[in-house]
C-alpha positions, 0 to 999 in steps of 0.5 A: 534453493536446496531440494525441499520436500513438498510439505516444506515448500507448501508451508513456505508458499503459505507464509509468503501468501500471508505476507503478501496479504499483509502488504496489501492491507498496509498499502490500503491503510496507507492510501486512506491515511494519506487521504486523511493527511491531505484533507488535514492540509499536510503537504505532499512532501511532508507526507512522503518524508514521513513515509520514507518515500519520494513525492513521485512514489507517493503520487504513484501509490495514491493514483493506484489506490484511487484507481481501485475505486476508493473515494476521495473528497466525497467523490469516486476517484477518477 
């Protein structure tokens, strides 16, 4: 990376922070909508395909989502 002044670096860090916050919000939305899709009886395979993920990736993502204390099926995720 070329030498930048401190203000340019601060601005870049702010942008990165904003993008990371948006990514977190998207992951949160994905977790909620995947739960809704499962409740509507969509298969794990179909959901993964629609999201452009592997089934294993989707399982891991949902495990992480539920590990943050999200409810699932009316109970706290284990």
